[in-house]
Backbone as numpy.savetxt, mean C-alpha at the origin, in Angstrom:
# Nx Ny Nz CAx CAy CAz Cx Cy Cz
8.24 -2.90 -5.67 8.09 -3.80 -4.55 7.47 -3.03 -3.40
6.55 -3.65 -2.70 5.88 -3.06 -1.55 6.06 -3.97 -0.34
6.30 -3.38 0.82 6.33 -4.13 2.06 5.61 -3.33 3.13
5.14 -4.01 4.16 4.44 -3.36 5.26 5.11 -3.63 6.59
4.76 -2.81 7.59 5.38 -2.96 8.90 4.33 -3.19 9.98
4.80 -3.58 11.16 3.90 -3.77 12.31 3.33 -2.44 12.79
4.00 -1.33 12.46 3.50 0.00 12.85 2.46 0.53 11.88
2.22 -0.16 10.78 1.23 0.27 9.81 1.78 1.08 8.65
3.11 1.12 8.54 3.72 1.85 7.43 3.78 0.98 6.19
3.73 1.64 5.06 3.87 0.99 3.76 5.17 1.50 3.15
6.07 0.58 2.81 7.34 0.94 2.18 7.27 0.64 0.70
7.66 1.63 -0.09 7.70 1.47 -1.55 9.18 1.47 -1.95
9.58 0.39 -2.62 10.98 0.20 -2.97 11.19 0.39 -4.46
12.33 0.96 -4.81 12.77 1.03 -6.21 14.11 0.29 -6.26
14.10 -0.84 -6.89 15.25 -1.74 -6.90 15.63 -2.06 -5.45
16.80 -1.69 -4.99 17.20 -2.02 -3.61 17.12 -0.82 -2.66
16.53 0.27 -3.11 16.46 1.48 -2.29 15.02 1.79 -1.88
14.90 2.22 -0.63 13.59 2.66 -0.15 13.26 3.99 -0.82
12.18 4.01 -1.60 11.80 5.20 -2.35 10.86 6.08 -1.55
9.91 5.43 -0.83 8.90 6.19 -0.11 8.38 5.41 1.08
8.09 6.11 2.16 7.45 5.51 3.34 6.13 6.25 3.56
5.05 5.49 3.61 3.72 6.08 3.77 3.05 5.51 5.02
2.38 6.36 5.75 1.58 5.91 6.89 0.27 5.37 6.33
0.05 4.07 6.46 -1.11 3.44 5.82 -2.19 3.08 6.83
-1.83 2.48 7.97 -2.82 1.96 8.91 -2.43 2.28 10.34
-3.43 2.30 11.20 -3.21 2.43 12.65 -3.05 1.03 13.21
-1.85 0.57 13.31 -1.57 -0.80 13.73 -0.97 -1.58 12.58
-0.70 -2.86 12.80 0.01 -3.66 11.80 -0.67 -3.69 10.43
0.15 -3.59 9.40 -0.32 -3.79 8.05 -0.30 -5.29 7.80
-1.45 -5.87 7.49 -1.55 -7.33 7.42 -1.57 -7.91 6.02
-1.93 -7.10 5.03 -1.97 -7.66 3.67 -1.79 -6.56 2.63
-1.22 -6.98 1.50 -1.06 -6.13 0.33 -1.43 -6.99 -0.87
-2.27 -6.45 -1.75 -2.67 -7.20 -2.93 -2.79 -6.27 -4.13
-2.35 -6.75 -5.28 -2.50 -6.00 -6.52 -3.98 -6.03 -6.92
-4.46 -4.91 -7.44 -5.83 -4.89 -7.94 -5.88 -4.10 -9.24
-6.87 -4.37 -10.04 -7.00 -3.75 -11.35 -7.36 -2.28 -11.23
-6.89 -1.49 -12.17 -7.27 -0.09 -12.31 -7.96 0.05 -13.66
-8.65 1.17 -13.89 -9.31 1.33 -15.20 -8.34 1.15 -16.38
-7.11 1.60 -16.22 -6.12 1.44 -17.29 -5.47 0.06 -17.26
-5.70 -0.69 -16.18 -5.09 -2.00 -15.95 -3.59 -1.98 -16.24
-2.93 -0.96 -15.69 -1.50 -0.79 -15.91 -0.66 -1.36 -14.79
-1.27 -2.08 -13.85 -0.52 -2.72 -12.79 -0.18 -1.82 -11.62
-0.71 -0.60 -11.61 -0.32 0.35 -10.58 -1.31 0.44 -9.42
-2.36 -0.38 -9.43 -3.33 -0.37 -8.33 -3.06 -1.47 -7.33
-3.28 -1.16 -6.05 -3.13 -2.18 -5.03 -3.99 -1.82 -3.83
-4.22 -2.79 -2.98 -5.02 -2.60 -1.77 -4.19 -3.05 -0.58
-4.41 -2.38 0.56 -3.77 -2.80 1.81 -4.86 -3.04 2.84
-4.61 -3.99 3.71 -5.51 -4.28 4.83 -4.72 -4.25 6.12
-5.32 -3.68 7.15 -4.61 -3.57 8.41 -5.39 -4.11 9.58
-4.70 -4.25 10.71 -5.33 -4.71 11.94 -6.37 -3.71 12.44
-6.35 -2.50 11.91 -7.34 -1.49 12.28 -8.70 -1.75 11.64
-8.80 -2.78 10.81 -10.06 -3.14 10.16 -10.32 -2.40 8.86
-9.38 -1.56 8.44 -9.56 -0.78 7.22 -8.91 -1.47 6.03
-9.55 -1.32 4.88 -8.98 -1.72 3.60 -8.84 -0.44 2.79
-7.63 -0.14 2.33 -7.38 1.07 1.55 -7.03 0.71 0.13
-7.59 1.45 -0.82 -7.28 1.28 -2.23 -6.28 2.35 -2.63
-5.21 1.94 -3.29 -4.13 2.84 -3.66 -3.91 2.81 -5.17
-3.38 3.89 -5.67 -2.87 3.96 -7.04 -1.52 4.63 -6.95
-0.59 4.25 -7.75 0.77 4.77 -7.66 0.83 6.29 -7.74
-0.14 6.92 -8.38 -0.09 8.37 -8.60 -1.02 9.17 -7.69
-1.83 8.49 -6.89 -2.81 9.21 -6.06 -2.78 8.68 -4.63
-3.26 9.49 -3.65 -3.35 9.01 -2.28 -4.44 7.94 -2.13
-4.45 7.21 -1.00 -5.45 6.15 -0.82 -6.85 6.73 -0.63
-7.83 5.94 -1.00 -9.23 6.31 -0.83 -9.78 5.57 0.38
-10.38 6.27 1.36 -10.91 5.58 2.57 -12.08 4.67 2.24
């Protein structure tokens, strides 16, 4: 499960526990969407923020600008 904050943080949850907090955007995180990866294993996603940036993420790697 993924959630975002008004400060631009991305929270990654494992069951009911916060597993990781990542600084994603400068300003509110406005959207999170699943996206395909080459392995199509469900681990890719994109975030969009009020800063005008769209970041592509993979569960095992940092975001790509």
